[in-house]
MIDO-205124 format. One line per field, with one value per residue (C-alpha): residue in one letter; x, y, z. Coordinates in pm, whole numbers, plus 50000, padded with zeros to 5 digits. Each point is the difference from the previous one (the first is absolute). Example, Ala and Ser with C-alpha at 12.3 -4.5 7.8 and 13.67 -1.06 7.14 Angstrom:
res <- c(a,s)
px <- c(51230,50137)
py <- c(49550,50344)
pz <- c(50780,49934)
//
This chain:
res <- c(m,k,n,q,y,r,t,h,s,c,g,e,l,r,i,a,d,v,g,k,e,v,r,l,a,g,f,v,q,a,i,r,n,l,g,k,m,m,f,l,d,l,r,d,e,n,g,i,t,q,i,v,v,s,e,m,e,n,w,q,m,v,i,k,d,i,t,k,e,s,t,i,t,i,t,g,t,v,v,e,r,s,s,k,n,d,k,i,p,t,g,e,i,e,v,i,a,k,s,i,t,i,l,g,k,c,r,n,a,l,p,f,e,i,n,m,e,g,q,n,v,r,e,d,l,r,l,a,y,r,f,l,d,l,r,n,e,k,i,h,r,n,l,i,l,r,s,k,i,l,k,d,f,r,n,a,m,d,a,l,g,f,i,e,i,q,t,p,i,l,a,n,s,s,p,e,g,a,r,d,f,l,v,p,s,r,l,h,p,g,e,f,y,a,l,p,q,a,p,q,q,f,k,q,l,l,m,i,s,g,f,d,k,y,y,q,i,a,p,c,f,r,d,e,d,p,r,a,d,r,s,p,g,e,f,y,q,l,d,f,e,m,s,f,a,t,q,e,d,v,f,e,v,i,e,t,i,l,p,k,v,f,k,q,n,t,d,w,k,v,d,d,a,p,f,i,r,i,p,y,r,e,a,m,e,k,y,g,t,d,k,p,d,l,r,n,p,l,i,i,i,d,v,t,d,i,f,e,g,t,e,f,n,a,f,k,n,k,t,v,k,a,i,a,v,s,h,m,e,e,k,s,r,k,f,f,d,n,m,s,d,y,a,v,q,e,i,e,a,k,g,l,a,w,v,k,v,d,n,n,k,n,f,t,g,g,i,s,k,f,i,d,d,t,r,k,q,k,i,c,d,k,m,h,i,q,p,n,a,a,i,f,f,i,g,d,t,y,e,r,a,v,k,i,a,g,g,v,r,i,k,l,a,e,e,l,d,l,l,e,k,e,v,y,k,f,c,l,i,i,d,f,p,m,y,e,l,s,d,e,g,t,i,d,f,n,h,n,p,f,s,m,p,q,g,g,i,e,a,l,n,n,k,d,p,l,d,i,y,a,y,q,y,d,a,v,c,n,g,y,e,i,l,s,g,a,v,r,n,h,d,q,e,i,m,l,k,a,f,d,i,a,g,y,t,v,e,d,i,k,n,k,f,g,a,l,y,n,a,f,q,y,g,a,p,p,h,a,g,a,a,p,g,i,d,r,i,v,m,l,l,a,k,e,d,n,i,r,e,v,i,a,f,p,k,n,k,k,a,r,d,l,l,m,n,a,p,s,k,v,f,d,k,q,l,e,e,v,h,i,q,v,n,l,d,a,t,e,a,t,q)
px <- c(50003,50128,50072,49755,50256,50313,50146,50358,50202,50147,50351,49930,49944,50295,50056,49885,49649,49949,49654,49841,49681,50067,49842,50214,49929,50206,50080,50035,50358,50025,49776,50127,49725,50109,49658,49918,50128,50090,50266,49946,50267,49810,50175,49944,50219,50178,50086,49885,49835,49933,49638,49906,49656,49896,49755,49741,49653,49939,50346,50020,49688,50157,50340,49894,49924,50330,50249,50344,49992,49645,49944,49870,49955,50058,49949,50203,50247,50373,50211,50367,50111,50154,50199,50130,50087,50293,49972,49696,49949,49678,50166,49973,49622,49692,49631,49746,49698,49655,49816,50084,49809,50083,50004,50106,50045,50273,49784,50244,50329,50287,50191,50321,50112,49997,50305,50230,50338,50205,49701,50030,49661,49960,49992,49692,49810,50116,49889,49662,49936,50183,49748,50128,50362,49989,49908,50353,50184,50306,49803,49763,50290,50137,49677,50017,50362,49893,49741,50265,50248,49740,49924,50371,50053,49704,50136,50342,49861,49774,50294,50189,49711,49854,49617,49804,49796,49818,50028,49763,49982,49822,50269,50155,50263,50367,50333,50128,50170,49722,49659,49699,49685,49726,49649,49736,49773,49620,49930,50272,49978,50336,50199,50188,50130,50331,50066,50312,50334,50099,49853,50280,49815,49766,50274,50189,49681,49962,50343,49898,49684,50208,50010,50345,50027,49749,49976,49757,49997,49913,49863,50174,49898,50232,49924,50333,50096,50019,50323,50086,50072,49724,49626,49820,49756,50005,50235,50028,50264,50067,49990,50148,50096,50157,50001,50316,50200,50322,50126,50178,49681,49829,50296,49968,49640,50089,50285,49774,49692,50143,50238,49740,49716,50229,50140,49645,49917,50307,50263,50258,50275,49885,50229,49995,50037,50179,49932,50275,49947,50084,49973,49794,50289,50223,49733,49974,50381,50062,49688,49843,49666,49851,49857,50323,49974,50280,49994,50186,50373,50081,50095,50001,50326,50032,50304,49926,50321,50206,49863,50040,50157,49938,49950,49780,49670,49778,50157,50112,49852,49765,49934,50145,49877,50159,49902,50253,49899,50231,50041,49906,50272,49753,49748,49978,49964,49631,49947,50146,49802,49677,50076,50055,49673,49818,50150,49901,49657,49870,50165,50058,50380,50190,50228,50175,50385,50200,50341,50120,50296,50211,50200,50292,49765,50029,49698,49856,49699,49731,50142,50343,50189,49848,50141,50365,50220,49997,49619,49989,50217,49795,49680,50147,50113,49676,49770,50227,49986,50082,50128,49738,49753,49791,49924,49690,50002,49719,50070,49725,49859,50015,49629,49987,50329,49877,49671,50151,50272,49735,49810,50319,50091,49665,50011,50350,49899,49705,50196,50292,49789,50177,49713,50028,49742,49713,50061,49818,50251,49887,50146,49890,50044,50045,50078,49776,50022,49715,49958,50067,49972,49673,49995,49923,50312,49811,50063,49769,49975,50212,49812,49753,49906,49911,50350,50232,50301,50335,50121,49647,49919,50369,50065,49687,50112,50372,50065,49949,49671,50159,50258,49745,49945,49675,49938,49851,50075,49903,50045,50102,49988,50152,49975,49647,49902,49778,49971,50019,49989,50124,50036,49714,50013,49801,50095,49782,50295,50196,49691,49937,50365,50031,49687,50103,50323,49788,49780,49699,49855,49855,49657,50082,50102,49686,49779,50171,50126,49794,49949,50379,50074,49747,50099,50367,49902,49876,50306,50087,50237,50297,49886,50122,49883,50009,49784,50110,49829,49785,49959,50370,50091,49749,50135,50349,49899,49785,50306,49802,50130,49659,49800,49672,50066,49951,49689,49659,49847,50277,49965,50188,50290,49761,49847,49674,49811,49906,49781,49776,50039,50141,50033,49676,49762,49711,49649,49945,49785,50292,50218,49727,49978,50368,49989,50234,49998,50222,50153,50168,50058,50216,50192,50074,50106,50275,50138)
py <- c(50000,50344,50234,50295,50244,49926,49804,50083,50116,50356,49864,49770,50200,50051,50148,49676,50063,50319,50002,49763,50083,49947,50043,50102,50051,50144,50295,50351,50089,50338,50240,50259,50230,50191,50147,49835,49665,49825,49738,49748,49762,49677,49768,49648,49737,49930,50347,50335,50088,50348,50073,50283,50156,50240,49829,49863,50155,50228,49904,50316,49889,49658,50096,50280,49733,49815,50067,49857,49641,49953,49662,50007,49774,50130,49862,50136,49947,49946,50255,50076,50284,50301,50088,49672,49924,49765,49979,49766,49680,50138,50327,49947,49986,50178,49927,50238,49965,49953,49947,50034,49864,50106,49685,50148,50374,50121,50249,50129,50187,49757,50004,49962,49955,49630,49968,50283,49837,50145,50189,50048,49862,49923,49633,50023,50167,49730,49724,50162,50008,49681,49910,50308,49952,49652,50156,50143,49807,49929,49867,49814,49823,49903,49806,49836,49907,49851,49779,49879,49920,49797,49804,49941,49879,49761,49866,49953,49809,49789,49911,49871,49773,50207,50004,50296,49962,50273,50012,50162,50371,49963,49816,50011,50223,49912,50150,50126,50302,50261,50079,49807,50144,49844,49921,49945,49695,50053,49627,49956,50289,50121,49809,50142,49903,50147,50095,49799,50177,49718,49663,49840,49727,49917,49941,49783,49802,49959,49839,49768,49927,49853,50288,50013,50362,50272,50369,50288,50376,50059,50313,50057,50231,50171,50291,50176,50362,50098,50071,50092,49632,49849,50034,50040,49728,49768,49877,49715,49728,49702,49735,49658,49680,49670,49655,49802,50312,50156,50355,49928,49884,50326,50206,49816,50116,50353,50019,49874,50215,50340,50051,49861,50238,50300,49948,49967,50345,50219,50106,50037,49744,49726,49780,49632,49703,49921,50303,50123,49848,50217,49879,50235,50105,50063,50222,50206,50036,50088,50194,50101,49842,49659,50159,50096,50181,49834,50275,50208,49921,50134,49759,50060,49896,49941,50190,49959,49810,50277,50254,49774,50207,50327,50317,50158,50021,49945,49659,49910,49664,50008,49787,50188,49951,50163,50053,50103,50186,50057,50313,50250,50260,50254,49976,50312,50029,50070,49647,49849,50238,49904,49630,50063,50195,49709,49744,50205,50112,49701,49689,50109,49993,50200,50117,49887,50018,50019,50052,50059,49810,50197,49887,49901,49812,50276,50041,50349,50185,49862,49792,49945,50163,49749,49696,49915,49884,49639,49983,50184,49736,49721,50160,50029,49638,49859,50210,49997,50377,50164,50360,50276,49807,50094,49783,50041,49864,49908,49927,49879,49686,49700,50001,50375,50010,49728,50178,50344,49869,49835,50325,50197,49744,50043,50380,50015,49790,50229,50322,49877,49822,49670,49759,49780,50102,49809,49668,49777,49835,49710,49834,49746,50080,49678,49869,50232,49966,49785,50226,50354,50201,50190,50357,49846,49780,49670,49744,50047,49862,50213,49921,49719,49788,49704,49959,49705,50080,49904,49708,49895,49885,49966,50377,50093,49789,50086,50337,50358,50098,50315,49786,49780,50063,49911,49875,50336,50218,50313,50106,50362,50209,50348,50061,49864,49674,49837,49647,49820,49631,49704,49632,49924,49818,49680,49818,50030,49957,50276,50221,49968,50076,50293,50166,49915,50201,50296,49973,49800,49720,49682,50140,50319,49790,49784,50310,50206,49737,49694,49893,49986,49845,49726,49946,49956,49673,49847,49967,50355,50012,50238,50314,50351,50299,50377,50296,50270,50331,50098,50372,50065,49806,50197,50320,49911,49904,50306,50209,50166,50117,49977,49679,50188,50068,49634,49926,50075,50139,50057,50145,50318,50046,49980,49675,50173,49929,50355,49881,49762,50186,49694,49932,50158,49970,49752,49994,49883,49719,49861,50004,49831,49722,49912,50065,50297,50312,50299,50193,50300,50165,49711,50006,50375,49956,49763,50212)
pz <- c(49999,49908,50286,49989,50138,49798,49706,50087,50298,50021,49953,49708,49682,49751,49656,49845,50147,49807,49841,50255,50180,50371,50341,50300,50371,50285,50220,49864,50097,49821,49814,49750,49865,49690,49929,49669,50114,50319,50085,50274,50135,50078,50243,50112,50160,49671,49881,49859,49666,49877,49912,49763,50040,49712,49761,50246,49982,50305,50128,50211,50193,50060,50113,50236,50264,49952,50275,50072,50138,49881,49827,49645,49701,49646,49649,49714,49714,50040,49803,49973,50216,49826,50316,50133,50357,50034,50376,49993,49797,49848,49902,49622,49999,50141,49995,49847,50229,49848,50331,50371,50298,50354,50221,50333,50054,50232,50192,50255,49973,50011,50335,49802,49640,49909,49773,50099,50051,50285,50154,50371,50117,50374,50065,50219,49713,49757,50236,50069,49625,49924,49721,49817,50097,49847,49663,49990,49739,50218,50296,49771,49833,50341,50071,49657,50068,50336,49828,49756,50274,50195,49680,49937,50356,49965,49671,50154,50299,49788,49773,50311,50099,50281,50051,50123,50317,50189,50378,50247,50074,50333,50201,50346,50150,49916,50114,49668,50138,49967,50158,49879,49856,50214,49888,50271,49968,50011,50054,50269,50248,50129,49738,49705,49663,49884,49637,49901,50009,49759,49912,50209,50193,49711,49746,50248,50054,49628,49985,50285,49795,49720,49751,49838,49878,50093,49917,50009,49948,50371,50162,50336,50280,50255,50221,49925,49955,49632,49817,49641,49919,50225,49966,50332,50099,49700,49730,49755,49974,49781,50266,49914,50189,49901,50169,50035,49932,50127,50001,49670,49841,50094,49867,49667,49971,50106,49749,49726,50047,50101,49709,49759,50114,50029,49646,49864,50135,49958,49753,50281,50065,50242,50211,49907,50233,50215,50224,50231,50344,50304,50363,50216,50225,49698,49844,50320,50022,49629,49919,50326,49903,49921,49679,49814,49677,49797,49740,50264,49991,50342,50277,50372,50176,50373,50132,50378,50044,49850,50245,50300,50282,49829,50214,49733,50183,49698,49949,50355,50105,49698,49701,49702,49641,49697,49635,49732,49686,49701,49784,50268,49932,49869,50276,50217,50376,49940,49866,50323,50219,49816,50052,50371,50025,49833,50234,50309,49888,49791,50146,50363,49994,50261,49721,49690,49994,49678,49844,49649,49858,49758,49697,50229,50242,50266,50220,49998,50144,50231,50284,49831,50288,50247,49813,50041,49716,50108,49998,49665,49846,50144,49871,49651,50002,50136,49775,49691,49990,49665,49959,49978,50209,50301,50307,50214,50353,50242,50366,50231,50160,49768,49907,49942,49810,49765,49940,49950,49772,49783,49967,49920,49736,49825,50018,49859,49700,49941,50029,49789,49740,50060,49944,49696,49744,49844,50166,50245,50232,50223,50302,50258,50365,50190,50353,50197,50376,50138,50299,50116,50324,50039,50131,50340,49983,49946,49722,49707,49645,49758,49680,49937,50306,49779,49858,50047,50213,49849,50205,50096,50354,50091,49934,50202,50292,50010,49842,50126,49826,49864,49816,49826,49629,49817,49654,49917,49694,49823,49643,49950,49684,49970,50372,50052,50168,49740,50140,50329,50071,50203,50044,50228,50331,49947,50320,50311,50246,49829,49987,50375,50084,49757,50140,50358,49953,49892,50310,49857,50210,49860,50069,49811,49696,50024,50025,49726,49758,50093,49637,49930,50343,49933,49637,50081,50176,49671,49775,49892,49701,49995,49825,49905,49815,49948,49905,49756,50072,49700,50083,50045,49682,49798,50155,49889,49650,49960,50114,50271,50337,50178,50027,49991,49631,49914,50218,49861,50314,50260,50345,50095,50238,50297,49878,49892,49682,49898,49710,50199,50335,50180,50281,50118,50281,49986,50146,50353,49873,49802,50313,50205,49742,50052,50373,49998,50212,49909,50283,49850,50335,50113,49675,50027,50366,49898,49719)
//
């Protein structure tokens, strides 16, 4: 059946179509009224076609009600343009309109121009009118790219023999490292579902159920503060799990699907397998983060031993990290002062020390007078310092020195334009600690509580918990964590001991993870998996800096949906049905 609104899309017609009678439909992007004729730029998802209005009967009466962003359908004849536009694919033709019908009039003034590149529109305004914002070609293309990436991931997983299975949204609370979103039960007063932070328990149960390879594009819900690279409340991941699998088996899948999907959606260079593998502690030492951007050539060097016994107060009895940068001879004092200001104001450093190294390897400026010749030589030898370099020093407690050095490394690369261009560089971060100290000084899980400890039950029984590694791993691309996974614990004895170290009793485990606890008694196979983050991967491939640019209806920085006005208050009757009372006075008293 022919479509009553259009025979062709607005991006389809070419010079070969001249003479055809066509029907087009779309949004009016621009109107140019020259008195005796009018030009309309008609836009749909596929492109723009110029419409000429001059020969229609009573055309002035028709077009007076046409406003920008109204939707119309036109019939007309394709002709060759006398003034061609080589900036658009349809630029060699135009359509002489014979009839125009207004389908949906834009009755209000636009809150912002739809396709003005580089315009400075407030984000809250864009999100409140997201249905208009999504008409912007750039944002619209991001959502089309997202759809293609999802399809490519599904095709890749299908080709590897995985089957797609959906797991429940209404689940139980699970210690995934963030706050749960709770859903009160109407049928069970005083009890709550939790929206899943990840399908963790369900996918493990699927392996115990005899499924060999599972995946799904899973919605996950975590009550976390928003960031530029993290959407508040909800996100999507490609969740997959394999039975009878080791860490190496998972890496083989990761190193197959990530390069394949990236290459299908970019013209940039993409790392091939095998990915560089970096132990967690090495990543923290060399890069100051467990999400290292390998496009950045700068490396952090520990020089604490060189400054042992120093009387220089900034380094005395401190961990001292250093970063060397080449070709700094032309950098003025202002550059170093700006770097110091950044370190103090943005990453909470107490200061940023520095020296320059001249053509003869003499230390000048900054703190050079506080470093004796012996230490200067040791620094040059350990850091392989070249002439005309600069060295930046951070002295603090170990944890703070590592964090600050990581931030300085990133900022230096940005300021000096050191990042390798047009490339996606992957690495795998491995050997995460199983446990860490909480703020209260107690032992807590460092990453995923369902992971298998390296060394199994023997390590749990005999090693200091803080010295135990887990079979946990992340994949990182250009400084973003884009995947997390682990070899799962499938043994009930190991499960009980692992959770006992973190302060969970047997009753806690039965109450919170009763299904897994019970299932582990019925022949659980070894299993492992991972979950690439869809939103961040799309953000990277779309070359965006903000994750909200690749999500159809995102929440703002305060986790509010300005379009749908969520969260919002509900009627008392709705609260009564789920047996909830709201006491705002008590909430305000604790804030």
